[in-house]
C-alpha positions as CSV (number, residue, x, y, z in Angstrom):
1,M,25.2,2.9,-83.2
2,T,27.9,4.5,-81.3
3,T,26.4,7.7,-81.3
4,S,23.4,7.1,-78.9
5,A,22.9,5.8,-75.3
6,T,20.0,3.6,-76.3
7,W,18.3,2.3,-79.4
8,K,14.4,1.8,-80.4
9,V,13.6,-1.6,-81.1
10,G,13.2,-0.5,-85.3
11,R,16.5,1.0,-85.2
12,L,18.0,-2.1,-83.4
13,A,16.5,-4.6,-85.5
14,E,17.2,-2.6,-88.9
15,A,21.1,-2.2,-87.0
16,S,21.3,-6.0,-86.3
17,G,19.6,-7.6,-89.3
18,L,16.9,-8.8,-87.0
19,T,12.9,-8.3,-87.7
20,V,11.0,-6.1,-85.2
21,R,8.8,-9.0,-84.7
22,T,11.7,-11.1,-83.8
23,L,13.0,-8.3,-80.9
24,H,9.5,-8.4,-79.7
25,H,9.2,-12.3,-79.7
26,W,12.5,-12.3,-77.5
27,D,11.3,-9.7,-75.1
28,T,8.3,-11.7,-74.8
29,I,10.1,-15.3,-73.7
30,G,12.5,-13.2,-71.6
31,L,15.7,-14.0,-73.6
32,L,16.2,-10.2,-74.2
33,S,13.9,-7.5,-72.5
34,P,15.0,-4.0,-73.0
35,S,16.3,-2.0,-70.0
36,Q,14.3,0.9,-70.2
37,R,11.0,2.3,-71.8
38,T,10.1,5.8,-72.8
39,A,7.3,7.5,-71.3
40,G,5.1,6.4,-73.8
41,G,5.9,3.2,-72.6
42,H,8.1,2.1,-75.9
43,R,10.9,0.0,-76.0
44,E,14.6,1.3,-75.7
45,Y,17.3,-0.9,-75.3
46,T,21.0,0.2,-73.8
47,E,24.3,-0.7,-74.9
48,G,24.1,-3.6,-71.9
49,D,21.4,-4.7,-73.9
50,L,23.5,-4.7,-76.8
51,V,26.0,-7.1,-75.2
52,R,23.0,-9.4,-74.6
53,L,22.1,-9.4,-78.3
54,Y,26.0,-10.2,-78.9
55,Q,26.0,-13.5,-77.1
56,V,22.5,-14.3,-78.1
57,L,23.2,-14.1,-81.9
58,A,26.7,-16.0,-81.0
59,L,25.6,-18.6,-79.6
60,R,22.8,-19.0,-82.1
61,N,25.6,-18.9,-84.8
62,L,26.8,-22.4,-83.0
63,G,22.9,-23.9,-84.1
64,L,21.8,-23.6,-80.1
65,A,17.8,-23.4,-79.6
66,L,16.4,-21.1,-78.0
67,D,15.8,-22.8,-74.7
68,T,19.9,-23.2,-74.4
69,V,20.9,-20.0,-75.6
70,A,18.7,-18.7,-72.3
71,A,20.3,-21.7,-70.2
72,C,23.5,-20.4,-71.2
73,L,23.0,-16.8,-70.3
74,D,21.2,-17.4,-67.5
75,A,23.6,-19.5,-66.1
76,G,26.2,-16.5,-66.7
77,V,28.1,-18.4,-69.5
78,D,30.2,-16.3,-71.7
79,P,30.1,-17.6,-75.0
80,A,34.0,-17.2,-75.9
81,R,34.7,-19.2,-72.9
82,L,32.0,-22.2,-74.2
83,V,33.8,-21.8,-78.0
84,R,37.3,-22.3,-75.7
85,D,35.7,-25.1,-73.8
86,H,34.2,-27.0,-76.7
87,L,36.9,-26.4,-78.8
88,A,39.1,-28.4,-75.4
89,G,36.5,-31.0,-75.6
90,V,37.2,-31.4,-79.4
91,E,40.7,-31.6,-79.4
92,A,40.9,-33.9,-76.0
93,S,39.0,-36.0,-78.1
94,I,41.5,-35.9,-81.2
95,A,43.9,-36.8,-78.9
96,A,42.3,-39.8,-77.7
97,L,41.5,-40.8,-80.9
98,G,45.2,-40.6,-81.4
99,V,46.3,-42.9,-78.1
100,L,43.6,-45.2,-79.4
101,R,44.9,-45.5,-82.9
102,D,48.3,-46.2,-81.8
103,R,47.3,-48.9,-79.4
104,L,44.9,-50.3,-82.3
105,V,48.1,-50.4,-84.7
106,R,50.2,-52.2,-82.6
107,L,47.9,-54.5,-81.6
108,G,47.3,-55.4,-85.1
109,D,50.9,-55.6,-85.8
110,E,51.1,-58.4,-83.1
111,L,48.3,-60.0,-84.6
112,S,49.3,-59.6,-88.6
113,A,52.6,-61.3,-87.1
114,E,50.5,-64.2,-86.1
115,Q,51.7,-63.5,-82.5
116,T,49.7,-64.2,-79.6
117,P,48.9,-60.1,-78.2
118,T,50.6,-59.4,-74.9
119,A,48.8,-58.7,-72.1
120,P,49.6,-55.0,-71.9
121,A,48.7,-54.4,-75.5
122,L,45.4,-55.6,-74.4
123,L,44.6,-53.5,-71.6
124,D,45.8,-50.6,-73.4
125,A,43.1,-51.1,-76.5
126,L,40.3,-51.8,-73.7
127,R,41.2,-48.6,-71.4
128,A,41.5,-46.9,-74.6
129,I,38.4,-47.6,-75.6
130,G,36.4,-46.7,-72.5
131,A,35.9,-51.0,-71.6
132,G,36.5,-49.8,-68.3
133,D,34.0,-47.0,-67.8
134,R,31.9,-46.9,-64.8
135,G,29.2,-44.9,-66.5
136,L,29.2,-46.8,-70.1
137,R,28.8,-49.9,-67.6
138,T,26.0,-48.4,-65.8
139,L,24.3,-47.8,-69.1
140,G,25.0,-51.1,-70.1
141,R,22.8,-52.6,-67.7
142,H,19.9,-50.7,-68.9
143,L,20.5,-50.5,-72.9
144,D,22.0,-53.0,-75.4
145,D,24.9,-52.6,-77.7
146,D,22.8,-51.2,-80.7
147,Q,21.1,-48.6,-78.1
148,I,24.1,-47.1,-77.1
149,R,25.5,-46.9,-80.8
150,A,22.2,-45.0,-81.7
151,L,22.6,-42.5,-78.8
152,R,26.1,-41.9,-79.9
153,S,25.4,-41.4,-83.4
154,R,22.4,-38.8,-82.8
155,A,24.8,-37.0,-80.5
156,A,27.3,-36.8,-83.1
157,A,25.1,-35.7,-85.3
158,L,24.2,-32.8,-83.5
159,G,27.3,-31.2,-83.8
160,P,29.0,-28.3,-81.7
161,A,25.2,-28.4,-80.1
162,T,26.0,-31.6,-78.2
163,H,28.4,-30.1,-75.7
164,Y,26.1,-27.4,-75.0
165,L,23.4,-29.2,-74.5
166,I,24.7,-32.1,-72.4
167,E,27.7,-29.8,-70.7
168,V,25.6,-26.6,-70.1
169,E,21.5,-26.7,-70.4
170,W,20.6,-30.3,-69.0
171,P,22.5,-29.4,-65.9
172,E,21.4,-26.0,-65.4
173,L,17.6,-27.6,-65.7
174,Y,18.3,-30.2,-63.3
175,R,19.5,-27.4,-60.6
176,R,16.4,-25.6,-61.1
177,A,14.6,-28.7,-60.2
178,E,16.5,-29.3,-57.4
179,R,16.1,-25.9,-56.1
180,L,12.4,-26.0,-56.5
181,R,11.9,-29.7,-54.8
182,T,14.2,-28.3,-52.2
183,A,12.0,-25.1,-51.6
184,G,8.7,-27.0,-51.2
185,T,7.6,-26.5,-54.9
186,P,4.8,-28.9,-55.5
187,A,5.2,-31.3,-58.5
188,T,2.3,-30.3,-60.0
189,H,3.6,-26.6,-60.3
190,Q,3.7,-25.3,-64.0
191,E,7.8,-24.1,-63.5
192,V,8.5,-27.7,-62.4
193,R,6.4,-29.3,-66.0
194,R,7.9,-26.6,-68.0
195,L,11.3,-28.1,-66.9
196,V,10.3,-31.4,-67.5
197,A,9.1,-30.5,-71.0
198,R,12.2,-29.6,-71.6
199,M,14.2,-32.1,-70.2
200,D,12.1,-34.7,-72.4
201,E,12.5,-32.9,-75.5
202,L,15.9,-32.9,-75.0
203,S,16.1,-36.7,-74.1
204,A,14.1,-37.0,-77.3
205,M,16.9,-35.3,-79.6
206,F,19.2,-37.8,-78.4
207,S,16.5,-41.0,-78.2
208,G,14.8,-40.1,-81.3
209,G,12.1,-40.4,-79.6
210,D,12.1,-43.5,-78.4
211,A,10.1,-43.2,-74.9
212,G,11.5,-46.5,-74.2
213,V,15.3,-45.8,-74.3
214,A,14.7,-42.3,-72.8
215,A,13.0,-44.2,-69.7
216,R,15.9,-46.8,-70.1
217,V,18.8,-43.7,-69.4
218,R,16.6,-42.5,-66.7
219,A,16.8,-45.6,-64.6
220,A,20.1,-45.7,-65.1
221,W,20.9,-42.2,-63.3
222,H,18.6,-43.5,-61.5
223,D,20.6,-46.4,-60.7
224,D,24.0,-44.6,-60.7
225,P,23.7,-41.2,-60.3
226,A,27.5,-40.4,-59.7
227,A,28.5,-42.8,-62.4
228,M,26.3,-41.4,-64.9
229,S,27.2,-37.5,-63.9
230,G,30.8,-38.5,-63.5
231,D,30.4,-36.7,-60.1
232,P,31.7,-39.3,-57.5
233,G,30.8,-37.1,-54.7
234,A,27.1,-37.2,-56.3
235,P,24.7,-38.0,-53.4
236,V,22.7,-40.6,-54.3
237,D,19.9,-39.9,-51.9
238,D,19.5,-36.5,-53.4
239,W,19.7,-37.4,-57.2
240,R,17.0,-40.6,-56.3
241,E,14.4,-38.0,-54.8
242,L,14.7,-35.5,-57.4
243,A,14.2,-38.1,-60.2
244,D,11.0,-39.7,-58.3
245,Y,9.9,-35.8,-58.0
246,L,10.2,-35.2,-61.9
247,D,8.8,-38.6,-62.6
248,Q,5.8,-37.4,-60.2
249,A,6.2,-33.9,-62.6
250,R,5.8,-36.4,-65.9
251,R,2.9,-38.0,-64.5
252,D,0.9,-35.3,-63.4
253,T,1.3,-34.0,-66.9
254,H,0.4,-36.9,-69.3
């Protein structure tokens, strides 16, 4: 494939192991469009297109949906950095679990010795399990313990994709929606509806399709967006205006 500056769709399909139909579909949805056309209108892919194809396949191999892949690439996210970020998150989780284990072992030893646990040991254990987390407290005002555990279980079941769905695609969807809102685009606009539909699709993945749970999670974001987003500087009024804008799009869609 290095002997030519461009590749027609059939040759690229054969070299990449994809089908011509797949490449045509990716062109139609804007995921991978050829940069050039022949005089007869046939697709021609350039070396730059091959780079994007590699990125698409790398992200697909992580189990990501096409919508997520598109959001990652459109946001200028390098797949190699995503993998590094995910690895860093996994390692941080392992480290946090190690700290939790050590603190619970100390607490268990004190209880086994029929000693009253010391205040430092109890506080360490509480901090390790995140009992003081503001976001969790906010969520706890809207969901019961079983619902929170169910959300965590579904997130764990999604595996590596969870990182990208939450850390990359979801924020990008909100950024796009906010740009449309501030530009004065009506909530009834088809582009806004598409964003809402994808947000709700992602929500269903984590809520198991329970509309009540999804609504309560949205209420938690509306209640305290700074806590839920982990961004203490999140502008509350803007977040709530965006939430109202998206809810209006939902009402007008159904």
